[in-house]
N, CA, C and O atoms as a Tinker XYZ file with bonds, in Angstrom:
   540  protein
     1  N    121.730000  170.409000  135.801000    73     2
     2  CA   122.810000  169.606000  135.229000    64     1     3
     3  C    122.523000  169.324000  133.767000    63     2     4     5
     4  O    121.370000  169.269000  133.338000    81     3
     5  N    123.569000  169.152000  133.031000    73     3     6
     6  CA   123.454000  168.848000  131.622000    64     5     7
     7  C    123.743000  167.360000  131.429000    63     6     8     9
     8  O    124.894000  166.974000  131.224000    81     7
     9  N    122.709000  166.527000  131.492000    73     7    10
    10  CA   122.882000  165.078000  131.449000    64     9    11
    11  C    123.165000  164.523000  130.057000    63    10    12    13
    12  O    123.466000  163.337000  129.923000    81    11
    13  N    123.077000  165.343000  129.027000    73    11    14
    14  CA   123.349000  164.822000  127.685000    64    13    15
    15  C    124.813000  164.393000  127.532000    63    14    16    17
    16  O    125.138000  163.627000  126.625000    81    15
    17  N    125.682000  164.872000  128.396000    73    15    18
    18  CA   127.088000  164.487000  128.330000    64    17    19
    19  C    127.371000  163.175000  129.052000    63    18    20    21
    20  O    128.512000  162.713000  129.041000    81    19
    21  N    126.379000  162.565000  129.673000    73    19    22
    22  CA   126.602000  161.327000  130.421000    64    21    23
    23  C    126.296000  160.075000  129.625000    63    22    24    25
    24  O    126.433000  158.970000  130.150000    81    23
    25  N    125.891000  160.212000  128.389000    73    23    26
    26  CA   125.602000  159.039000  127.564000    64    25    27
    27  C    126.899000  158.345000  127.166000    63    26    28    29
    28  O    127.881000  158.978000  126.779000    81    27
    29  N    126.861000  157.010000  127.276000    73    27    30
    30  CA   127.988000  156.196000  126.827000    64    29    31
    31  C    127.462000  155.284000  125.729000    63    30    32    33
    32  O    126.552000  154.485000  125.953000    81    31
    33  N    128.042000  155.411000  124.545000    73    31    34
    34  CA   127.605000  154.626000  123.399000    64    33    35
    35  C    128.659000  153.561000  123.116000    63    34    36    37
    36  O    129.843000  153.864000  122.968000    81    35
    37  N    128.211000  152.309000  123.043000    73    35    38
    38  CA   129.136000  151.196000  122.805000    64    37    39
    39  C    129.424000  151.065000  121.308000    63    38    40    41
    40  O    128.517000  151.206000  120.488000    81    39
    41  N    130.682000  150.798000  120.950000    73    39    42
    42  CA   131.032000  150.618000  119.541000    64    41    43
    43  C    130.625000  149.253000  118.984000    63    42    44    45
    44  O    130.534000  149.080000  117.769000    81    43
    45  N    130.375000  148.265000  119.885000    73    43    46
    46  CA   129.984000  146.916000  119.476000    64    45    47
    47  C    128.960000  146.367000  120.460000    63    46    48    49
    48  O    128.828000  146.869000  121.576000    81    47
    49  N    128.229000  145.323000  120.036000    73    47    50
    50  CA   127.351000  144.602000  120.957000    64    49    51
    51  C    128.194000  143.646000  121.770000    63    50    52    53
    52  O    129.136000  143.047000  121.251000    81    51
    53  N    127.864000  143.497000  123.041000    73    51    54
    54  CA   128.624000  142.571000  123.858000    64    53    55
    55  C    128.224000  142.614000  125.309000    63    54    56    57
    56  O    127.167000  143.136000  125.666000    81    55
    57  N    129.091000  142.051000  126.153000    73    55    58
    58  CA   128.866000  141.961000  127.585000    64    57    59
    59  C    129.916000  142.817000  128.289000    63    58    60    61
    60  O    131.087000  142.806000  127.910000    81    59
    61  N    129.495000  143.560000  129.315000    73    59    62
    62  CA   130.414000  144.389000  130.079000    64    61    63
    63  C    131.113000  143.525000  131.127000    63    62    64    65
    64  O    130.463000  142.754000  131.833000    81    63
    65  N    132.444000  143.656000  131.227000    73    63    66
    66  CA   133.207000  142.823000  132.161000    64    65    67
    67  C    133.501000  143.500000  133.484000    63    66    68    69
    68  O    133.658000  142.811000  134.493000    81    67
    69  N    133.581000  144.815000  133.521000    73    67    70
    70  CA   133.764000  145.551000  134.772000    64    69    71
    71  C    132.560000  146.466000  134.918000    63    70    72    73
    72  O    132.095000  147.051000  133.940000    81    71
    73  N    132.069000  146.586000  136.112000    73    71    74
    74  CA   130.903000  147.438000  136.314000    64    73    75
    75  C    131.287000  148.761000  136.944000    63    74    76    77
    76  O    132.189000  148.843000  137.779000    81    75
    77  N    130.579000  149.787000  136.521000    73    75    78
    78  CA   130.703000  151.101000  137.122000    64    77    79
    79  C    129.589000  151.208000  138.149000    63    78    80    81
    80  O    128.432000  150.911000  137.852000    81    79
    81  N    129.933000  151.627000  139.337000    73    79    82
    82  CA   128.947000  151.723000  140.414000    64    81    83
    83  C    128.432000  153.150000  140.536000    63    82    84    85
    84  O    129.159000  154.106000  140.268000    81    83
    85  N    127.197000  153.284000  140.936000    73    83    86
    86  CA   126.610000  154.592000  141.186000    64    85    87
    87  C    127.388000  155.272000  142.303000    63    86    88    89
    88  O    127.669000  154.667000  143.337000    81    87
    89  N    127.729000  156.524000  142.084000    73    87    90
    90  CA   128.452000  157.278000  143.102000    64    89    91
    91  C    129.958000  157.253000  142.949000    63    90    92    93
    92  O    130.664000  157.927000  143.700000    81    91
    93  N    130.469000  156.485000  141.987000    73    91    94
    94  CA   131.913000  156.450000  141.781000    64    93    95
    95  C    132.397000  157.780000  141.219000    63    94    96    97
    96  O    131.729000  158.386000  140.382000    81    95
    97  N    133.541000  158.225000  141.675000    73    95    98
    98  CA   134.194000  159.390000  141.081000    64    97    99
    99  C    135.133000  158.888000  140.000000    63    98   100   101
   100  O    135.964000  158.014000  140.248000    81    99
   101  N    135.005000  159.430000  138.819000    73    99   102
   102  CA   135.855000  159.011000  137.713000    64   101   103
   103  C    136.579000  160.220000  137.144000    63   102   104   105
   104  O    136.112000  161.355000  137.235000    81   103
   105  N    137.716000  159.946000  136.564000    73   103   106
   106  CA   138.549000  160.990000  135.972000    64   105   107
   107  C    138.430000  160.920000  134.455000    63   106   108   109
   108  O    138.158000  159.851000  133.907000    81   107
   109  N    138.629000  162.039000  133.771000    73   107   110
   110  CA   138.631000  162.005000  132.303000    64   109   111
   111  C    139.687000  161.018000  131.799000    63   110   112   113
   112  O    140.832000  161.036000  132.249000    81   111
   113  N    139.293000  160.172000  130.876000    73   111   114
   114  CA   140.202000  159.188000  130.303000    64   113   115
   115  C    140.306000  157.895000  131.091000    63   114   116   117
   116  O    140.984000  156.966000  130.651000    81   115
   117  N    139.654000  157.807000  132.244000    73   115   118
   118  CA   139.705000  156.594000  133.060000    64   117   119
   119  C    138.859000  155.504000  132.419000    63   118   120   121
   120  O    137.732000  155.756000  131.993000    81   119
   121  N    139.406000  154.278000  132.350000    73   119   122
   122  CA   138.646000  153.158000  131.816000    64   121   123
   123  C    137.584000  152.739000  132.817000    63   122   124   125
   124  O    137.895000  152.456000  133.974000    81   123
   125  N    136.337000  152.698000  132.379000    73   123   126
   126  CA   135.234000  152.350000  133.266000    64   125   127
   127  C    134.847000  150.889000  133.163000    63   126   128   129
   128  O    134.463000  150.278000  134.160000    81   127
   129  N    134.944000  150.316000  131.966000    73   127   130
   130  CA   134.592000  148.920000  131.760000    64   129   131
   131  C    135.149000  148.456000  130.429000    63   130   132   133
   132  O    135.602000  149.259000  129.613000    81   131
   133  N    135.110000  147.144000  130.221000    73   131   134
   134  CA   135.492000  146.548000  128.944000    64   133   135
   135  C    134.277000  145.856000  128.362000    63   134   136   137
   136  O    133.438000  145.333000  129.094000    81   135
   137  N    134.187000  145.857000  127.047000    73   135   138
   138  CA   133.084000  145.178000  126.363000    64   137   139
   139  C    133.645000  143.975000  125.622000    63   138   140   141
   140  O    134.594000  144.103000  124.848000    81   139
   141  N    133.058000  142.807000  125.859000    73   139   142
   142  CA   133.468000  141.584000  125.175000    64   141   143
   143  C    132.425000  141.279000  124.102000    63   142   144   145
   144  O    131.286000  140.952000  124.433000    81   143
   145  N    132.792000  141.379000  122.820000    73   143   146
   146  CA   131.837000  141.059000  121.747000    64   145   147
   147  C    131.668000  139.543000  121.619000    63   146   148   149
   148  O    132.579000  138.858000  121.155000    81   147
   149  N    130.527000  139.022000  122.020000    73   147   150
   150  CA   130.313000  137.574000  122.054000    64   149   151
   151  C    130.096000  136.953000  120.679000    63   150   152   153
   152  O    130.168000  135.732000  120.537000    81   151
   153  N    129.832000  137.775000  119.664000    73   151   154
   154  CA   129.671000  137.214000  118.315000    64   153   155
   155  C    131.021000  136.894000  117.681000    63   154   156   157
   156  O    131.087000  136.129000  116.718000    81   155
   157  N    132.092000  137.470000  118.208000    73   155   158
   158  CA   133.423000  137.308000  117.629000    64   157   159
   159  C    134.355000  136.741000  118.684000    63   158   160   161
   160  O    135.192000  137.460000  119.229000    81   159
   161  N    134.212000  135.442000  118.978000    73   159   162
   162  CA   135.040000  134.829000  120.018000    64   161   163
   163  C    136.092000  133.923000  119.390000    63   162   164   165
   164  O    135.916000  133.413000  118.283000    81   163
   165  N    137.182000  133.734000  120.117000    73   163   166
   166  CA   138.230000  132.810000  119.701000    64   165   167
   167  C    138.841000  132.186000  120.935000    63   166   168   169
   168  O    138.575000  132.611000  122.059000    81   167
   169  N    139.656000  131.183000  120.718000    73   167   170
   170  CA   140.318000  130.463000  121.791000    64   169   171
   171  C    141.820000  130.639000  121.623000    63   170   172   173
   172  O    142.344000  130.541000  120.513000    81   171
   173  N    142.503000  130.899000  122.720000    73   171   174
   174  CA   143.958000  130.903000  122.720000    64   173   175
   175  C    144.404000  129.624000  123.406000    63   174   176   177
   176  O    144.256000  129.474000  124.619000    81   175
   177  N    144.948000  128.705000  122.625000    73   175   178
   178  CA   145.393000  127.409000  123.146000    64   177   179
   179  C    146.908000  127.421000  123.258000    63   178   180   181
   180  O    147.603000  127.771000  122.304000    81   179
   181  N    147.422000  127.041000  124.420000    73   179   182
   182  CA   148.870000  126.990000  124.635000    64   181   183
   183  C    149.372000  125.583000  124.348000    63   182   184   185
   184  O    149.277000  124.695000  125.195000    81   183
   185  N    149.915000  125.387000  123.132000    73   183   186
   186  CA   150.456000  124.093000  122.738000    64   185   187
   187  C    151.943000  124.036000  123.054000    63   186   188   189
   188  O    152.635000  125.053000  123.016000    81   187
   189  N    152.434000  122.827000  123.371000    73   187   190
   190  CA   153.871000  122.642000  123.546000    64   189   191
   191  C    154.533000  122.887000  122.205000    63   190   192   193
   192  O    153.963000  122.593000  121.154000    81   191
   193  N    155.746000  123.429000  122.249000    73   191   194
   194  CA   156.436000  123.726000  120.990000    64   193   195
   195  C    156.674000  122.472000  120.159000    63   194   196   197
   196  O    156.791000  122.557000  118.937000    81   195
   197  N    156.749000  121.307000  120.804000    73   195   198
   198  CA   156.924000  120.053000  120.072000    64   197   199
   199  C    155.645000  119.648000  119.336000    63   198   200   201
   200  O    155.705000  118.835000  118.414000    81   199
   201  N    154.500000  120.195000  119.722000    73   199   202
   202  CA   153.232000  119.879000  119.058000    64   201   203
   203  C    152.992000  120.755000  117.830000    63   202   204   205
   204  O    152.052000  120.497000  117.079000    81   203
   205  N    153.797000  121.763000  117.606000    73   203   206
   206  CA   153.586000  122.709000  116.507000    64   205   207
   207  C    154.196000  122.256000  115.192000    63   206   208   209
   208  O    154.037000  122.933000  114.177000    81   207
   209  N    154.893000  121.122000  115.188000    73   207   210
   210  CA   155.666000  120.682000  114.025000    64   209   211
   211  C    154.849000  120.683000  112.728000    63   210   212   213
   212  O    155.301000  121.226000  111.721000    81   211
   213  N    153.673000  120.090000  112.740000    73   211   214
   214  CA   152.871000  120.026000  111.522000    64   213   215
   215  C    151.723000  121.025000  111.489000    63   214   216   217
   216  O    150.894000  120.979000  110.580000    81   215
   217  N    151.661000  121.922000  112.460000    73   215   218
   218  CA   150.535000  122.844000  112.558000    64   217   219
   219  C    150.735000  124.047000  111.647000    63   218   220   221
   220  O    151.813000  124.640000  111.612000    81   219
   221  N    149.672000  124.405000  110.899000    73   219   222
   222  CA   149.719000  125.524000  109.965000    64   221   223
   223  C    148.451000  126.363000  110.103000    63   222   224   225
   224  O    147.417000  125.878000  110.564000    81   223
   225  N    148.548000  127.618000  109.700000    73   223   226
   226  CA   147.383000  128.502000  109.668000    64   225   227
   227  C    146.353000  127.924000  108.702000    63   226   228   229
   228  O    146.699000  127.488000  107.604000    81   227
   229  N    145.100000  127.922000  109.111000    73   227   230
   230  CA   144.013000  127.431000  108.267000    64   229   231
   231  C    143.581000  126.012000  108.564000    63   230   232   233
   232  O    142.517000  125.593000  108.109000    81   231
   233  N    144.380000  125.248000  109.321000    73   231   234
   234  CA   144.002000  123.873000  109.630000    64   233   235
   235  C    142.787000  123.848000  110.547000    63   234   236   237
   236  O    142.617000  124.717000  111.401000    81   235
   237  N    141.942000  122.833000  110.355000    73   235   238
   238  CA   140.719000  122.741000  111.150000    64   237   239
   239  C    141.031000  122.321000  112.578000    63   238   240   241
   240  O    142.029000  121.657000  112.857000    81   239
   241  N    140.135000  122.735000  113.474000    73   239   242
   242  CA   140.322000  122.451000  114.895000    64   241   243
   243  C    138.969000  122.172000  115.536000    63   242   244   245
   244  O    137.927000  122.594000  115.034000    81   243
   245  N    139.004000  121.465000  116.639000    73   243   246
   246  CA   137.813000  121.208000  117.459000    64   245   247
   247  C    138.101000  121.732000  118.856000    63   246   248   249
   248  O    139.188000  121.520000  119.394000    81   247
   249  N    137.139000  122.407000  119.433000    73   247   250
   250  CA   137.268000  122.960000  120.780000    64   249   251
   251  C    136.159000  122.382000  121.637000    63   250   252   253
   252  O    134.981000  122.630000  121.376000    81   251
   253  N    136.523000  121.606000  122.668000    73   251   254
   254  CA   135.550000  121.041000  123.596000    64   253   255
   255  C    135.549000  121.907000  124.848000    63   254   256   257
   256  O    136.577000  122.084000  125.501000    81   255
   257  N    134.371000  122.446000  125.170000    73   255   258
   258  CA   134.238000  123.355000  126.307000    64   257   259
   259  C    133.799000  122.567000  127.530000    63   258   260   261
   260  O    132.823000  121.818000  127.477000    81   259
   261  N    134.523000  122.739000  128.635000    73   259   262
   262  CA   134.236000  121.993000  129.862000    64   261   263
   263  C    132.879000  122.365000  130.462000    63   262   264   265
   264  O    132.170000  121.495000  130.967000    81   263
   265  N    132.513000  123.641000  130.412000    73   263   266
   266  CA   131.311000  124.089000  131.124000    64   265   267
   267  C    130.015000  123.542000  130.545000    63   266   268   269
   268  O    129.076000  123.270000  131.293000    81   267
   269  N    129.945000  123.376000  129.231000    73   267   270
   270  CA   128.693000  122.893000  128.636000    64   269   271
   271  C    128.847000  121.570000  127.896000    63   270   272   273
   272  O    127.855000  121.031000  127.405000    81   271
   273  N    130.063000  121.031000  127.800000    73   271   274
   274  CA   130.282000  119.738000  127.160000    64   273   275
   275  C    130.166000  119.753000  125.648000    63   274   276   277
   276  O    130.287000  118.708000  125.010000    81   275
   277  N    129.935000  120.922000  125.063000    73   275   278
   278  CA   129.794000  121.009000  123.606000    64   277   279
   279  C    131.150000  121.072000  122.918000    63   278   280   281
   280  O    132.150000  121.482000  123.507000    81   279
   281  N    131.156000  120.656000  121.657000    73   279   282
   282  CA   132.349000  120.743000  120.826000    64   281   283
   283  C    132.072000  121.706000  119.691000    63   282   284   285
   284  O    131.055000  121.596000  119.006000    81   283
   285  N    132.972000  122.645000  119.495000    73   283   286
   286  CA   132.836000  123.679000  118.470000    64   285   287
   287  C    133.879000  123.468000  117.386000    63   286   288   289
   288  O    134.974000  122.974000  117.656000    81   287
   289  N    133.539000  123.843000  116.160000    73   287   290
   290  CA   134.466000  123.760000  115.039000    64   289   291
   291  C    135.158000  125.096000  114.854000    63   290   292   293
   292  O    134.547000  126.149000  115.032000    81   291
   293  N    136.432000  125.052000  114.499000    73   291   294
   294  CA   137.189000  126.265000  114.257000    64   293   295
   295  C    138.369000  125.985000  113.352000    63   294   296   297
   296  O    138.483000  124.904000  112.773000    81   295
   297  N    139.245000  126.967000  113.235000    73   295   298
   298  CA   140.469000  126.800000  112.455000    64   297   299
   299  C    141.584000  127.641000  113.062000    63   298   300   301
   300  O    141.329000  128.633000  113.745000    81   299
   301  N    142.823000  127.231000  112.804000    73   299   302
   302  CA   143.985000  127.953000  113.304000    64   301   303
   303  C    144.080000  129.277000  112.566000    63   302   304   305
   304  O    144.105000  129.318000  111.336000    81   303
   305  N    144.134000  130.360000  113.336000    73   303   306
   306  CA   144.211000  131.698000  112.757000    64   305   307
   307  C    145.640000  132.228000  112.756000    63   306   308   309
   308  O    146.095000  132.796000  111.763000    81   307
   309  N    146.355000  132.039000  113.880000    73   307   310
   310  CA   147.709000  132.579000  113.968000    64   309   311
   311  C    148.456000  131.966000  115.144000    63   310   312   313
   312  O    147.875000  131.301000  116.002000    81   311
   313  N    149.762000  132.212000  115.156000    73   311   314
   314  CA   150.654000  131.763000  116.225000    64   313   315
   315  C    151.269000  132.997000  116.881000    63   314   316   317
   316  O    151.552000  133.986000  116.206000    81   315
   317  N    151.473000  132.938000  118.190000    73   315   318
   318  CA   152.118000  134.050000  118.891000    64   317   319
   319  C    153.576000  134.149000  118.458000    63   318   320   321
   320  O    154.163000  133.174000  117.990000    81   319
   321  N    154.149000  135.333000  118.618000    73   319   322
   322  CA   155.542000  135.557000  118.222000    64   321   323
   323  C    156.544000  135.062000  119.243000    63   322   324   325
   324  O    157.738000  134.993000  118.951000    81   323
   325  N    156.082000  134.715000  120.441000    73   323   326
   326  CA   156.990000  134.198000  121.462000    64   325   327
   327  C    156.217000  133.306000  122.419000    63   326   328   329
   328  O    154.987000  133.258000  122.392000    81   327
   329  N    156.953000  132.607000  123.259000    73   327   330
   330  CA   156.304000  131.721000  124.218000    64   329   331
   331  C    155.597000  132.533000  125.294000    63   330   332   333
   332  O    155.892000  133.713000  125.490000    81   331
   333  N    154.669000  131.896000  125.985000    73   331   334
   334  CA   153.958000  132.551000  127.071000    64   333   335
   335  C    154.887000  132.984000  128.188000    63   334   336   337
   336  O    154.656000  134.012000  128.825000    81   335
   337  N    155.937000  132.212000  128.431000    73   335   338
   338  CA   156.892000  132.535000  129.488000    64   337   339
   339  C    157.638000  133.832000  129.186000    63   338   340   341
   340  O    157.898000  134.612000  130.102000    81   339
   341  N    157.985000  134.079000  127.939000    73   339   342
   342  CA   158.703000  135.297000  127.552000    64   341   343
   343  C    157.852000  136.541000  127.775000    63   342   344   345
   344  O    158.387000  137.615000  128.051000    81   343
   345  N    156.547000  136.406000  127.660000    73   343   346
   346  CA   155.645000  137.551000  127.795000    64   345   347
   347  C    155.084000  137.705000  129.205000    63   346   348   349
   348  O    154.280000  138.602000  129.459000    81   347
   349  N    155.501000  136.834000  130.120000    73   347   350
   350  CA   154.953000  136.876000  131.476000    64   349   351
   351  C    155.525000  138.056000  132.257000    63   350   352   353
   352  O    156.505000  138.674000  131.841000    81   351
   353  N    154.909000  138.355000  133.376000    73   351   354
   354  CA   155.344000  139.458000  134.222000    64   353   355
   355  C    156.767000  139.249000  134.725000    63   354   356   357
   356  O    157.562000  140.189000  134.758000    81   355
   357  N    157.086000  138.025000  135.114000    73   355   358
   358  CA   158.434000  137.676000  135.566000    64   357   359
   359  C    158.976000  136.548000  134.695000    63   358   360   361
   360  O    158.845000  135.379000  135.058000    81   359
   361  N    159.586000  136.877000  133.548000    73   359   362
   362  CA   160.105000  135.823000  132.671000    64   361   363
   363  C    161.235000  135.059000  133.344000    63   362   364   365
   364  O    161.984000  135.632000  134.135000    81   363
   365  N    161.366000  133.764000  133.037000    73   363   366
   366  CA   162.407000  132.957000  133.680000    64   365   367
   367  C    163.806000  133.391000  133.243000    63   366   368   369
   368  O    164.029000  133.745000  132.086000    81   367
   369  N    164.726000  133.356000  134.174000    73   367   370
   370  CA   166.135000  133.634000  133.891000    64   369   371
   371  C    166.900000  132.335000  134.103000    63   370   372   373
   372  O    167.185000  131.966000  135.242000    81   371
   373  N    167.230000  131.652000  133.042000    73   371   374
   374  CA   167.885000  130.352000  133.129000    64   373   375
   375  C    169.398000  130.500000  132.916000    63   374   376   377
   376  O    169.949000  129.905000  131.990000    81   375
   377  N    170.051000  131.262000  133.737000    73   375   378
   378  CA   171.489000  131.477000  133.608000    64   377   379
   379  C    172.219000  130.835000  134.782000    63   378   380   381
   380  O    172.953000  131.515000  135.499000    81   379
   381  N    172.027000  129.541000  134.983000    73   379   382
   382  CA   172.614000  128.872000  136.139000    64   381   383
   383  C    173.906000  128.142000  135.823000    63   382   384   385
   384  O    174.596000  127.711000  136.747000    81   383
   385  N    174.255000  127.987000  134.572000    73   383   386
   386  CA   175.455000  127.212000  134.233000    64   385   387
   387  C    175.106000  125.819000  133.761000    63   386   388   389
   388  O    175.844000  125.239000  132.964000    81   387
   389  N    174.002000  125.266000  134.229000    73   387   390
   390  CA   173.531000  123.968000  133.738000    64   389   391
   391  C    172.604000  124.213000  132.566000    63   390   392   393
   392  O    171.814000  125.158000  132.567000    81   391
   393  N    172.708000  123.363000  131.581000    73   391   394
   394  CA   171.802000  123.505000  130.439000    64   393   395
   395  C    170.688000  122.480000  130.570000    63   394   396   397
   396  O    170.907000  121.283000  130.385000    81   395
   397  N    169.511000  122.951000  130.886000    73   395   398
   398  CA   168.339000  122.092000  130.989000    64   397   399
   399  C    167.318000  122.597000  129.983000    63   398   400   401
   400  O    166.876000  123.744000  130.049000    81   399
   401  N    166.959000  121.745000  129.071000    73   399   402
   402  CA   166.009000  122.122000  128.029000    64   401   403
   403  C    164.588000  121.986000  128.585000    63   402   404   405
   404  O    164.191000  120.912000  129.036000    81   403
   405  N    163.831000  123.077000  128.548000    73   403   406
   406  CA   162.459000  123.088000  129.036000    64   405   407
   407  C    161.538000  123.369000  127.851000    63   406   408   409
   408  O    161.679000  124.388000  127.175000    81   407
   409  N    160.599000  122.463000  127.606000    73   407   410
   410  CA   159.649000  122.647000  126.510000    64   409   411
   411  C    158.728000  123.809000  126.849000    63   410   412   413
   412  O    158.086000  123.821000  127.899000    81   411
   413  N    158.671000  124.782000  125.951000    73   411   414
   414  CA   157.841000  125.973000  126.154000    64   413   415
   415  C    156.467000  125.787000  125.541000    63   414   416   417
   416  O    156.255000  124.885000  124.730000    81   415
   417  N    155.550000  126.631000  125.924000    73   415   418
   418  CA   154.202000  126.628000  125.349000    64   417   419
   419  C    154.025000  127.886000  124.505000    63   418   420   421
   420  O    154.370000  128.992000  124.921000    81   419
   421  N    153.478000  127.687000  123.311000    73   419   422
   422  CA   153.273000  128.777000  122.364000    64   421   423
   423  C    151.768000  129.001000  122.201000    63   422   424   425
   424  O    151.046000  128.059000  121.871000    81   423
   425  N    151.279000  130.223000  122.424000    73   423   426
   426  CA   149.854000  130.508000  122.230000    64   425   427
   427  C    149.464000  130.424000  120.750000    63   426   428   429
   428  O    150.126000  130.996000  119.884000    81   427
   429  N    148.375000  129.696000  120.484000    73   427   430
   430  CA   147.835000  129.538000  119.136000    64   429   431
   431  C    146.401000  130.049000  119.154000    63   430   432   433
   432  O    145.589000  129.606000  119.966000    81   431
   433  N    146.092000  130.982000  118.258000    73   431   434
   434  CA   144.737000  131.542000  118.179000    64   433   435
   435  C    143.883000  130.679000  117.261000    63   434   436   437
   436  O    144.194000  130.496000  116.084000    81   435
   437  N    142.788000  130.148000  117.833000    73   435   438
   438  CA   141.843000  129.335000  117.070000    64   437   439
   439  C    140.524000  130.096000  117.007000    63   438   440   441
   440  O    139.918000  130.397000  118.035000    81   439
   441  N    140.090000  130.402000  115.787000    73   439   442
   442  CA   138.864000  131.163000  115.564000    64   441   443
   443  C    137.723000  130.192000  115.298000    63   442   444   445
   444  O    137.884000  129.231000  114.545000    81   443
   445  N    136.571000  130.439000  115.913000    73   443   446
   446  CA   135.406000  129.593000  115.673000    64   445   447
   447  C    134.839000  129.854000  114.292000    63   446   448   449
   448  O    134.887000  130.975000  113.786000    81   447
   449  N    134.302000  128.803000  113.688000    73   447   450
   450  CA   133.638000  128.956000  112.399000    64   449   451
   451  C    132.346000  129.761000  112.593000    63   450   452   453
   452  O    131.765000  129.728000  113.678000    81   451
   453  N    131.891000  130.478000  111.568000    73   451   454
   454  CA   130.670000  131.277000  111.695000    64   453   455
   455  C    129.475000  130.427000  112.131000    63   454   456   457
   456  O    129.283000  129.313000  111.646000    81   455
   457  N    128.680000  130.967000  113.050000    73   455   458
   458  CA   127.472000  130.296000  113.521000    64   457   459
   459  C    127.679000  129.282000  114.626000    63   458   460   461
   460  O    126.712000  128.665000  115.072000    81   459
   461  N    128.910000  129.088000  115.088000    73   459   462
   462  CA   129.185000  128.084000  116.119000    64   461   463
   463  C    128.723000  128.526000  117.507000    63   462   464   465
   464  O    128.426000  127.683000  118.353000    81   463
   465  N    128.658000  129.821000  117.748000    73   463   466
   466  CA   128.300000  130.332000  119.075000    64   465   467
   467  C    126.995000  131.123000  119.000000    63   466   468   469
   468  O    126.908000  132.234000  119.523000    81   467
   469  N    125.982000  130.550000  118.351000    73   467   470
   470  CA   124.704000  131.249000  118.167000    64   469   471
   471  C    124.029000  131.609000  119.480000    63   470   472   473
   472  O    123.405000  132.665000  119.589000    81   471
   473  N    124.148000  130.738000  120.481000    73   471   474
   474  CA   123.492000  130.997000  121.771000    64   473   475
   475  C    124.327000  131.899000  122.673000    63   474   476   477
   476  O    123.907000  132.199000  123.790000    81   475
   477  N    125.499000  132.338000  122.216000    73   475   478
   478  CA   126.382000  133.253000  122.947000    64   477   479
   479  C    126.738000  132.731000  124.334000    63   478   480   481
   480  O    126.802000  133.502000  125.292000    81   479
   481  N    126.970000  131.428000  124.444000    73   479   482
   482  CA   127.241000  130.817000  125.745000    64   481   483
   483  C    128.719000  130.836000  126.131000    63   482   484   485
   484  O    129.045000  130.585000  127.291000    81   483
   485  N    129.614000  131.124000  125.198000    73   483   486
   486  CA   131.040000  131.148000  125.513000    64   485   487
   487  C    131.414000  132.459000  126.191000    63   486   488   489
   488  O    130.921000  133.524000  125.818000    81   487
   489  N    132.286000  132.374000  127.187000    73   487   490
   490  CA   132.709000  133.536000  127.966000    64   489   491
   491  C    134.232000  133.540000  128.131000    63   490   492   493
   492  O    134.893000  132.527000  127.902000    81   491
   493  N    134.769000  134.673000  128.526000    73   491   494
   494  CA   136.199000  134.798000  128.781000    64   493   495
   495  C    136.636000  133.866000  129.899000    63   494   496   497
   496  O    135.928000  133.712000  130.894000    81   495
   497  N    137.797000  133.245000  129.740000    73   495   498
   498  CA   138.397000  132.457000  130.798000    64   497   499
   499  C    137.891000  131.043000  130.951000    63   498   500   501
   500  O    138.303000  130.350000  131.881000    81   499
   501  N    137.004000  130.580000  130.067000    73   499   502
   502  CA   136.497000  129.208000  130.177000    64   501   503
   503  C    137.610000  128.206000  129.850000    63   502   504   505
   504  O    138.500000  128.481000  129.046000    81   503
   505  N    137.535000  127.046000  130.490000    73   503   506
   506  CA   138.497000  125.978000  130.216000    64   505   507
   507  C    138.020000  125.143000  129.044000    63   506   508   509
   508  O    136.858000  124.742000  128.983000    81   507
   509  N    138.929000  124.885000  128.115000    73   507   510
   510  CA   138.592000  124.106000  126.927000    64   509   511
   511  C    139.725000  123.126000  126.628000    63   510   512   513
   512  O    140.842000  123.265000  127.126000    81   511
   513  N    139.404000  122.134000  125.800000    73   511   514
   514  CA   140.413000  121.238000  125.222000    64   513   515
   515  C    140.414000  121.483000  123.732000    63   514   516   517
   516  O    139.382000  121.352000  123.074000    81   515
   517  N    141.560000  121.837000  123.200000    73   515   518
   518  CA   141.661000  122.156000  121.769000    64   517   519
   519  C    142.431000  121.067000  121.038000    63   518   520   521
   520  O    143.471000  120.604000  121.506000    81   519
   521  N    141.905000  120.662000  119.876000    73   519   522
   522  CA   142.583000  119.702000  119.006000    64   521   523
   523  C    142.709000  120.337000  117.632000    63   522   524   525
   524  O    141.745000  120.889000  117.102000    81   523
   525  N    143.895000  120.255000  117.064000    73   523   526
   526  CA   144.132000  120.745000  115.704000    64   525   527
   527  C    144.455000  119.544000  114.847000    63   526   528   529
   528  O    145.290000  118.715000  115.211000    81   527
   529  N    143.785000  119.449000  113.690000    73   527   530
   530  CA   143.997000  118.339000  112.767000    64   529   531
   531  C    145.090000  118.724000  111.784000    63   530   532   533
   532  O    144.868000  119.521000  110.873000    81   531
   533  N    146.283000  118.148000  111.980000    73   531   534
   534  CA   147.458000  118.554000  111.191000    64   533   535
   535  C    147.587000  117.822000  109.871000    63   534   536   537
   536  O    148.348000  118.255000  109.006000    81   535
   537  N    146.865000  116.727000  109.691000    73   535   538
   538  CA   146.935000  115.996000  108.411000    64   537   539
   539  C    145.574000  115.724000  107.868000    63   538   540
   540  O    145.443000  115.121000  106.803000    81   539
């Protein structure tokens, strides 16, 4: 066998999220795993649209992580182009004849300041509380 073709080189340092098992049959082009670069982490916070009134890109933010109780410093990087409901698998269809206003949630990307995650303890899917300082 020519084993030199079995090397997999990662483009970044990180943690593998899906594992490939010995003996698996794989097809060309099949995704085997994902790599999460832990040096470049951010938080996606779903704020109510009424909370976005004074929020701007660049404003400072604090992220409190439930798992370790630590608070990290960051800043607002960007806002999603639509609400989370619009991008969901089954978006709501509110065509009933009654007009009921439902406050939507808008994803806001908060990037950690450099050096905040030195111990690489943050992981995908962790629960956090995000605060953005609007004034």
